[in-house]
C-alpha positions in Angstrom: 0.0 -0.1 -0.1 1.2 3.7 -0.7 1.2 6.2 1.8 -2.0 7.6 0.1 -3.6 4.5 0.6 -2.9 4.5 4.6 -4.2 8.1 4.7 -7.3 7.1 2.8 -7.6 4.1 4.9 -7.3 6.3 8.1 -9.8 9.0 7.1 -12.4 6.3 6.2 -12.0 4.5 9.5 -12.3 7.9 11.3 -15.4 8.8 9.3 -17.1 5.3 9.8 -16.4 5.6 13.7 -17.8 9.2 13.7 -20.9 8.1 11.8 -21.4 5.3 14.3 -20.9 7.4 17.2 -21.4 11.2 16.6 -24.2 10.9 14.3 -26.6 8.9 16.6 -25.4 11.3 19.4 -26.6 14.3 17.8 -29.6 12.8 16.3 -30.7 11.9 19.9 -29.8 15.6 21.1 -31.8 16.9 18.2 -34.9 14.8 19.1 -34.5 15.6 22.6 -34.1 19.5 21.8 -37.1 19.1 19.6 -39.3 17.5 22.0 -38.3 19.9 24.9 -38.7 22.9 22.5 -42.1 22.0 21.4 -43.2 21.1 25.1 -41.5 24.3 26.2 -43.2 26.4 23.5 -46.5 24.8 24.1 -46.2 25.6 27.9 -45.4 29.1 26.8 -48.6 29.3 24.7 -50.6 27.8 27.2 -49.4 30.4 30.0 -50.1 33.0 27.3 -53.6 31.8 26.9 -54.3 31.7 30.5 -52.8 35.1 31.1 -55.1 36.6 28.4 -58.2 34.8 29.6 -57.6 36.1 33.1 -56.9 39.6 32.1 -59.9 39.6 29.7 -62.0 38.4 32.6 -60.7 41.2 34.9 -61.4 43.9 32.3 -64.8 42.5 31.5 -65.5 42.5 35.3 -64.3 45.9 35.6 -66.6 47.2 32.8 -69.5 45.0 34.0 -69.1 46.5 37.6 -69.2 50.1 36.0 -72.3 49.2 34.1 -74.2 47.7 36.9 -73.1 50.8 39.1 -74.8 53.3 36.6 -77.9 50.9 36.0 -78.3 50.8 39.8 -77.9 54.7 40.1 -80.5 55.1 37.1 -82.9 52.4 38.7 -83.0 53.6 42.1 -83.1 57.5 41.6 -85.8 59.4 39.6 -85.1 61.9 37.0 -85.9 64.7 39.1 -83.5 63.7 41.9 -80.7 63.1 39.3 -81.3 66.5 37.6 -80.9 68.1 41.1 -77.6 69.6 40.9 -76.7 69.2 44.4 -78.2 65.7 44.7 -76.0 64.7 41.8 -72.9 66.1 43.1 -73.3 64.5 46.6 -74.2 61.2 44.8 -71.0 61.5 42.6 -68.7 62.1 45.7 -70.2 59.1 47.4 -69.7 56.8 44.3 -65.8 58.1 43.8 -65.3 57.6 47.5 -65.6 53.7 46.9 -64.8 53.4 43.3 -62.5 56.2 42.2 -63.2 55.1 38.4 -65.4 58.0 37.1 -64.3 61.4 36.0 -67.5 63.0 35.7 -71.2 61.9 35.6 -74.2 63.8 33.8 -77.9 63.2 32.9 -79.0 63.8 29.6 -82.5 64.2 28.3 -84.3 62.6 25.2 -83.3 65.5 23.1 -79.7 65.1 23.8 -79.4 68.1 26.2 -77.2 67.9 29.3 -79.9 68.2 32.1 -77.4 67.9 34.9 -73.7 67.5 35.3 -71.0 66.7 38.0 -67.5 66.8 37.1 -64.4 68.9 36.3 -65.5 70.1 32.9 -68.1 72.6 32.1 -70.5 70.7 30.0 -73.9 71.8 31.5 -75.2 73.5 28.3 -73.8 71.0 25.9 -76.4 68.9 23.4 -75.4 65.4 22.4 -77.9 65.0 19.9 -75.5 64.8 17.0 -73.1 62.4 18.7 -73.0 58.9 17.4 -73.0 57.4 21.1 -76.1 59.3 21.8 -77.9 57.4 19.0 -76.7 54.1 20.0 -77.5 54.3 23.7 -81.0 55.4 22.7 -81.3 52.3 20.4 -79.5 49.8 22.6 -80.1 51.0 26.0 -76.5 50.4 27.1 -73.5 51.7 25.3 -69.7 51.6 26.1 -68.0 53.8 23.4 -64.4 53.6 21.9 -61.9 56.1 23.2 -62.5 59.4 21.7 -61.6 63.2 22.2 -65.1 64.6 22.4 -65.9 68.1 23.9 -63.3 67.2 26.7 -60.6 67.4 24.0 -58.4 64.5 25.6 -58.8 60.8 25.1 -61.8 59.1 27.0 -64.4 56.7 26.8 -68.0 56.5 28.4 -70.5 54.3 29.6 -74.2 55.2 29.1 -77.5 53.6 30.3 -80.8 54.6 29.2 -83.9 54.8 31.7 -87.6 55.0 31.0 -89.5 56.7 33.8 -93.1 57.6 33.5 -93.1 58.0 29.8 -89.8 59.9 29.9 -86.4 58.6 28.4 -83.2 59.9 29.8 -79.6 58.8 29.9 -77.2 58.6 32.8 -73.8 58.8 31.3 -70.2 58.4 33.0 -66.7 59.1 31.9 -64.3 56.3 33.2 -60.9 57.4 34.6 -58.4 56.2 31.8 -55.6 56.1 34.1 -57.3 53.5 36.2 -58.4 51.5 33.2 -55.1 51.7 31.5 -53.3 50.6 34.8 -55.6 47.5 34.8 -54.4 46.7 31.2 -50.7 47.5 31.9 -49.8 45.4 34.8 -49.8 42.3 32.5 -46.6 43.4 30.8 -43.8 41.1 31.2 -40.2 41.3 30.3 -38.3 43.9 28.4 -40.3 43.6 25.1 -43.6 42.6 26.7 -46.5 44.8 26.0 -50.3 44.7 26.8 -53.1 47.2 25.2 -56.7 47.4 24.0 -57.6 48.0 20.3 -60.9 48.5 18.8 -62.2 47.0 15.5 -60.0 49.5 13.4 -56.8 48.3 15.2 -56.9 51.9 17.0 -55.2 52.0 20.6 -57.7 52.3 23.4 -55.0 52.0 25.9 -51.3 53.5 25.3 -48.8 50.7 23.9 -45.4 50.3 25.7 -43.8 50.5 22.2 -46.6 50.8 19.7 -47.5 54.4 20.3 -50.3 56.7 22.1 -54.0 56.2 22.5 -55.9 56.4 19.2 -52.9 55.8 17.0 -52.9 52.7 14.7 -51.5 49.5 16.3 -48.7 47.6 14.2 -50.1 43.9 14.1 -50.2 41.2 11.7 -53.8 40.4 10.2 -56.1 39.2 13.1 -58.8 36.4 12.9 -61.3 37.9 15.3 -63.0 34.6 16.0 -63.6 35.4 19.7 -61.4 33.0 21.1 -57.7 33.4 22.3 -55.9 33.8 19.1 -51.8 33.0 19.2 -49.8 34.9 16.6 -46.1 35.1 15.9 -44.0 37.4 14.0 -40.9 39.1 13.9 -40.1 42.8 14.5 -36.7 44.5 14.1 -35.2 40.9 14.2 -36.8 40.0 17.5 -39.5 37.1 17.6 -42.7 38.0 19.1 -45.7 36.2 20.1 -49.2 37.8 21.1 -52.3 36.5 22.7 -55.4 38.5 21.3 -59.2 38.0 22.5 -62.3 40.1 22.3 -64.1 41.8 25.4 -67.5 40.7 26.2 -69.2 44.1 26.4 -67.4 45.8 23.3 -65.6 45.3 20.2 -62.3 45.8 21.8 -59.6 43.2 21.7 -57.1 42.7 24.3 -53.5 42.2 22.9 -50.8 40.6 25.3 -47.5 40.6 23.6 -44.4 38.6 24.9 -40.9 37.9 23.6 -40.4 34.1 23.5 -36.6 34.4 23.7 -37.0 36.1 27.1 -39.8 33.6 28.1 -37.6 30.7 26.8 -34.2 32.2 28.4 -34.0 29.3 30.8 -34.6 26.8 28.1 -31.9 28.9 25.8 -29.3 28.5 28.6 -30.2 24.8 28.9 -29.8 24.5 25.0 -26.5 26.3 25.1 -25.3 24.0 27.8 -26.4 20.8 25.9 -24.8 21.9 22.8 -21.6 22.9 24.6 -21.7 19.3 26.2 -22.5 17.8 22.7 -19.8 19.6 21.1 -17.3 18.4 23.9 -18.5 14.9 23.5 -18.1 15.2 19.8 -14.5 16.5 20.1 -13.5 13.8 22.5 -15.0 11.0 20.2 -13.4 12.6 17.3 -9.9 12.9 19.4 -10.3 9.3 20.6 -11.2 7.9 17.1 -8.2 10.0 15.6 -5.7 8.9 17.8 -7.0 5.2 18.0 -7.2 4.8 14.1 -4.0 6.4 13.8 -2.4 4.1 15.9 -4.1 1.1 14.3 -3.1 2.3 10.8 0.5 3.1 12.0 0.7 -0.5 13.4 -0.6 -1.9 10.2 1.8 0.1 8.3 4.7 -1.1 10.3 3.5 -4.6 10.0 3.1 -4.3 6.3 6.5 -2.8 6.0 8.0 -5.5 8.1 6.2 -8.1 5.9 7.4 -6.4 2.8 10.9 -6.5 4.2 10.5 -10.2 5.1 9.4 -11.0 1.5 12.1 -8.9 -0.1 14.7 -10.6 2.3 13.2 -14.0 1.3 13.3 -12.9 -2.4 16.8 -11.9 -2.2 17.7 -15.0 -0.3 16.2 -17.0 -3.0 18.0 -14.8 -5.8 21.4 -15.2 -4.0 20.8 -19.1 -3.6 20.2 -19.3 -7.2 23.1 -17.2 -7.9 25.4 -19.1 -5.7 24.4 -22.4 -7.4 25.2 -20.9 -10.7 28.3 -19.5 -9.2 29.2 -22.7 -8.0 28.8 -24.4 -11.3 30.7 -21.6 -13.1 33.5 -21.8 -10.8 33.8 -25.7 -11.1 33.6 -25.5 -14.9 36.3 -22.6 -15.0 38.6 -24.0 -12.2 39.1 -27.2 -13.8 40.6 -25.7 -17.1 42.3 -23.3 -15.2 43.9 -26.3 -13.2 45.3 -27.9 -16.5 46.5 -24.6 -17.7 48.4 -23.8 -14.7 49.8 -27.4 -14.4 50.9 -26.9 -18.1 52.4 -23.5 -17.4 54.3 -25.1 -14.6 55.4 -28.0 -16.6 56.9 -25.6 -19.3 58.6 -23.6 -16.6 60.0 -26.8 -15.3 61.5 -27.6 -18.5 62.9 -24.2 -18.9 64.5 -24.3 -15.4 65.9 -27.7 -16.2 68.0 -26.2 -19.1 66.3 -28.5 -21.6 65.6 -25.6 -23.8 69.2 -23.9 -23.5 70.3 -22.4 -26.8 66.7 -22.0 -28.1 66.3 -18.4 -29.2 62.6 -17.9 -27.8 63.4 -19.1 -24.2 63.1 -15.7 -22.8 59.8 -14.9 -24.5 58.6 -18.4 -23.5 59.6 -17.5 -19.8 57.7 -14.4 -19.9 54.6 -15.9 -21.6 54.6 -18.6 -18.8 54.5 -16.0 -16.2 51.7 -14.1 -17.8 49.8 -17.4 -18.1 50.2 -18.0 -14.4 49.6 -14.5 -13.4 46.2 -14.6 -15.4 45.3 -18.0 -14.3 45.6 -16.7 -10.6 43.8 -13.7 -11.5 40.8 -15.6 -12.8 41.0 -18.0 -9.7 40.8 -15.1 -7.6 37.5 -13.7 -9.4 35.8 -17.0 -9.4 36.6 -17.5 -5.5 35.3 -14.0 -4.9 32.2 -14.4 -6.9 31.6 -17.9 -5.4 32.1 -16.4 -1.7 29.9 -13.5 -2.3 27.1 -15.1 -4.1 26.7 -18.1 -1.9 24.2 -17.4 0.9 26.0 -19.2 3.5 24.9 -19.3 7.3 25.6 -16.1 9.3 29.1 -16.1 10.6 30.3 -13.8 13.6 33.8 -12.9 12.8 36.1 -10.0 13.4 35.8 -7.7 10.1 38.2 -4.8 9.0 35.6 -2.3 7.6 38.1 -0.3 5.6 39.4 -3.6 3.8 35.8 -4.9 3.2 34.8 -1.6 1.5 38.0 -1.7 -0.5 37.1 -5.1 -1.7 33.8 -4.2 -2.3 34.8 -1.2 -4.4 37.0 -3.6 -6.6 33.8 -5.5 -7.6 32.8 -2.1 -9.4 35.9 -1.0 -10.9 35.0 -1.6 -14.5 31.6 0.1 -14.3 33.2 3.1 -12.3 35.7 3.3 -14.9 33.4 3.1 -17.8 31.3 6.1 -16.2 34.3 8.0 -15.4 33.4 8.4 -11.5 36.0 8.9 -9.2 36.2 6.9 -5.7 37.8 8.9 -2.9 38.4 6.9 0.3 39.0 8.8 3.5 39.5 5.8 5.9 40.5 6.0 9.6 43.6 3.8 9.5 43.2 3.3 13.5 39.6 1.9 12.9 39.1 -1.0 15.2 37.8 -4.5 14.0 34.3 -5.0 14.4 32.6 -8.4 15.1 29.8 -9.2 12.6 29.0 -11.2 9.3 31.2 -9.8 6.7 29.1 -11.2 3.7 26.0 -9.3 4.9 27.9 -5.9 5.6 29.6 -6.3 2.2 26.1 -6.6 0.4 25.2 -3.6 2.5 28.2 -1.4 1.1 27.7 -3.0 -2.4 23.9 -2.0 -2.6 24.7 1.6 -1.3 27.6 1.9 -3.9 25.5 0.7 -6.7 22.6 3.3 -5.7 25.3 6.0 -5.6 26.7 5.1 -9.2 22.9 5.3 -10.4 22.4 8.6 -8.6 25.5 10.0 -10.4 25.1 8.4 -13.8 28.2 9.9 -15.3 31.2 12.2 -14.3 31.0 12.3 -10.6 32.5 11.7 -7.2 31.8 9.0 -4.5 33.4 9.6 -1.0 33.8 6.8 1.5 34.8 7.9 5.0 35.0 5.8 7.9 35.6 6.7 11.7 35.2 5.4 15.2 32.1 6.8 17.5 32.3 5.3 20.7 31.1 1.8 20.8 30.3 2.0 17.0 32.3 2.4 13.9 30.5 4.4 11.0 31.1 4.8 7.3 29.7 7.6 5.2 28.9 6.8 1.7 28.4 10.2 -0.2 27.6 10.9 -3.8 27.5 14.0 -6.1 24.2 13.1 -7.7 21.1 15.2 -8.0 20.0 14.5 -4.2 16.4 13.2 -2.9 13.7 15.8 -2.5 12.8 16.5 1.3 9.4 15.3 1.0 10.6 11.9 -0.3 13.5 11.6 2.2 11.5 9.9 4.9 10.2 7.1 2.6 13.5 6.0 1.1 13.6 2.9 3.4 10.0 1.6 2.6 9.6 -1.4 0.6 9.0 -1.1 -3.0 9.7 2.8 -2.8 12.0 4.1 -5.6 12.6 7.3 -7.2 13.9 5.5 -10.4 11.8 5.4 -13.7 9.5 2.6 -14.1 11.2 -0.8 -14.6 14.6 0.4 -13.4 14.3 -0.4 -9.8 12.4 -2.8 -7.6 12.5 -0.3 -4.5 13.8 -3.0 -2.3 17.5 -2.5 -2.1 17.4 0.2 0.7 14.6 -1.7 2.5 16.9 -4.9 2.6 19.8 -2.6 3.8 17.7 -1.2 6.5 16.4 -4.8 7.7 20.1 -6.1 7.4 21.6 -3.3 9.4 18.8 -3.8 12.1 19.5 -7.5 12.4 23.1 -6.7 12.8 22.6 -4.2 15.7 23.5 -1.2 13.4 21.7 1.5 12.0 21.4 3.9 8.9 20.8 7.5 8.5 20.4 9.5 5.1 21.0 13.2 4.5 20.5 14.8 1.1 20.6 18.1 -0.6 19.1 18.9 -4.0 21.7 19.7 -6.4 24.4 18.8 -4.0 24.0 15.0 -3.5 23.1 12.2 -0.8 25.0 10.7 2.0 24.1 7.4 3.6 25.8 6.6 7.2 26.0 3.0 8.3 26.9 2.4 11.8 27.8 -1.0 13.4 28.7 -1.9 17.0 32.0 -3.0 17.8 30.6 -6.2 19.6 28.7 -9.0 18.0 26.5 -9.2 21.0 23.5 -7.5 19.1 24.0 -9.6 16.0 24.0 -12.9 18.3 20.7 -11.6 19.9 19.1 -10.9 16.6 20.1 -14.3 15.2 18.8 -16.1 18.4 15.3 -14.1 18.0 15.0 -14.9 14.4 
């Protein structure tokens, strides 16, 4: 799997975990919130209906009491008594001592003329025959007017009752104290945006509104149904949600309007909602954090396991290749060594003849002597090459022996002399001559150096420099293998030891070389580091312990 595949797997697992935990959590929270919100809003609506009903009953009772008072006065007193000015004033004073609801009281004849009046205004000579309320009370017998200015020139409303007495019709009329009536409506207001007022059939204010204006101004309300029951309406005003309960009074066409701000009424719920949302957010963060770290840990372990398995597979593949190469090398060495032995024996036989003097006086003795030496020298060279090839290619059992890292590096370089010369690459060795011997498997270390050298040659291509530097560092010896190639991009540097990762073109590399190097050094108790700079080159540093204890432990564990 590639790095992108692991990242995709990690986020897929995180999303699955979140969908199986956070989504049900928020769904449950949403359902609870909806149920609680609906219940709370229903309770708010019920409370508003109850408040409107109670206040309507209180206002109806107030008006009914005033009507009954006037009807009792008209029924208990004759027209002659009520038109007696002193009697009327005495009666009005008595009523106000117990009620304080009337501003004035007057007796009006059937022709609309004020027959008697008690109050603060000069209305004794006023004739009401042309007033609308006069005709209403003469027609219905009882009339409660809308608020109007009238002859008093200030907003007020009246209650008037008709009385028939011995063929005479007269009207007892009283003006209600607006302050008393307004305070009765006003005390139902709640909250900073709460309001309560009365409107007539034309939506004109009959009592002042806290925010909507003065008496007789138009109330700004949504369209009302006016069905007589308590009507609940919702709307927004200046970005603030409002809810109103509206109902019609019993004795008039007035409607009582009680307005509340649901946000104020629902403030405990909003605080609880904010707390719940905060808890849900914290829970979601905890779930996300737990899922992220858990899944990341699992994917990291999976990645390590895949890397180890890939490295093991690569090592097995390498072992198989080396075993095949060893068999082939053994066959080649056997086939070559036999003719080389015959050639060497023949050359020795020729040298013996020359040395015995049997060819004295022969002109070509010296040339023959030189040719014999060349034959022996090249035979020895061929035997050395086949021996090296056989010793390197065979996958022998691990051997723990004393190794001179400098000498081992020089021998490895000699394997690549022809390719290095062909590519015009210079090898510079900066060996520490006092480098101590290390106890390890020389064959595996030689394979590590060979692999790194081949990578350096591939990185340079042609016309470059490879520098080998050895040194002692405490209980370890280290060797730098530095090339003058193009370098490795920083974003790829951390992946160079991953199995099957390669920067070479497709088909030019398996991506297993450095993974095998990393695995081999780990088994030997060593380590490898890499540093690279684009345009300058790359340097691999291998470190091996002086003692072979790490190697022995690794072999026992394997």
